[in-house]
N, C-alpha and C positions, 0 to 999 in steps of 0.2 A: 561338840561343842555349839552350845548356843552364844549368842552376843547379839546384842541390840542395833541389827540391821539399822535402821532409819538414824539412830546414833553413828553408826558407823559411815554410810556415805554423808551424813552431813560433815561428820568430824574430817573427813577424805577433802568436802568443798571448801575448808577451810585451812587446810595443811597442804599444800601444793608438792612438796617432797614425798610425801603416803600416798598421793592420788596418784602419782607415777611409778613409786615402788608397787603399789598394790594392781594397778592396772598391768603390770606384767607376770603378775599368775595370778590372783583373785578374778575365777570370771563370774560375771553377771549371773549367768546360771544356775550358780553353785547357794544362790541365796534362797532360801525357805519364800519366803514372801514373795508370789511372786509378780505383785504391782512393784515392789523395789528393783527389780532386776529390770526395767528399764530405764528406772531413773539411775543407776548405776551406770548402766550403757553409755547415756549421754552424758553424766560426768567423766568418762574415762575417754569418750568422743571429744568432747570439748578441750579437756588435759590435752590428750596429744595433736591438737590441730592447734591452740595459743600457749602450749605450756602454761597453763592453773588452771586452775577447776573452775567452773562457771558459779557465781552468787545463786542465792535462792532464785532471786529474782529473774536472774539470765536464762537459769534452767524454764524458771516459767515460759518466758518470750518463747524459747525454744519449742516449747510444748507446741504453743499457741500458734505459731508460724508454721511449724510441721502439720498441724490439723486443728482447727479450734475447735471440732465439734466433741474431737477423741479427748482433748484437753480439759474441755466441760463433763463430760460425763466419764470420762476413767482416771483422769492424773491431777483434775484441780485440788481435789480433798486429800489424797497422799503428799501433793508440794506443800500445800496448807499446815497440814501436820510437822514435815519436814523444817518448814519455816519458824514453826514455834521449838525446835527441837535447842533446850539449852547447853551450853556447849562449856560445860566444867571440865576443867584440864585434868584430875582424877581421873574422872568416868572415862572423859575420851582415852585416854591413855589405855585404861583397863581396858577397854572394849576393844580395841585397836590391837593389842595385845591378844586378847583372846581371837577376834579375826585372824589375826597371823598363823595363830595353832592350829584354828579351823581350816586356812586355806590349804597352810602345809600338810594336812590330812588328806583335802579333797584335791587337791595337785598330786601328791602320791598314788592315791586312789586310780588320776587320769593316766598317770604314765603307768602304773601297770597294768592298765586296761588296755592302755593302745597296741594296737594288730602291730604297730611295729617292734615295739618291746616285748610282744609277746613271742613273736617270731623270732628274736635275737636268743629270746632264754629256751625255747624251744631248741633252735641249732645248737644250745650251748655253747654261744658267743660270748665267754664271758666276760671279753676284752671290753665288746662292746658295750655290755648291759656296764660295766664297771663306768665306763666313760657318759653314759646318760646317768646315772647315779649322778657321779659326779658332778656333769654339768646341772643336773638337778639341786643337789646340796648348794650351789655356788649361790642359787637365786635368793636363797634363804638367809645365808652366814654373810654376808656382806663385804668378804674377804677381797681384797684383788693384789692379794701376794702372788710374787714368782711363783710359778706351779709347773712341776714336772710336765712335759705330756709327748704325747709322740710328733715325730716328724712333721708328719701329713697335716696334723691339727695346727701344730705350730705356724704351718706357711699359710694356711688356708686362712 
């Protein structure tokens, strides 16, 4: 599923709660546009450190501080395009919804290809597979309700 990746990044920069939520499961390497991956990574890194995403100008400064020549040759044009993105509310919500759906698929694919998960499936460890699936589901459904769990899990 495709979505406007530049709008997605710009929207996260304007929506701290979404930036925090997406950083929990949407990996930058999943973006199709390579130059956007480093932008998303910087947005996540800043958000993790400061609890809010960076502004476009702060993001620009971060790249300049890291490496002025790399900023000029590789990132300036992309950040300039990011600065020109217009955040229209309905487009943002639609883009974030599409990004979430794509992230769910990519996340599930990543889990299914994880060597530990594959080992559990090959060993026929249904309880552990179900446990992993339940943990995965709770990333996306937003529930914080009481759940039944094994005593070992409850104590940890």
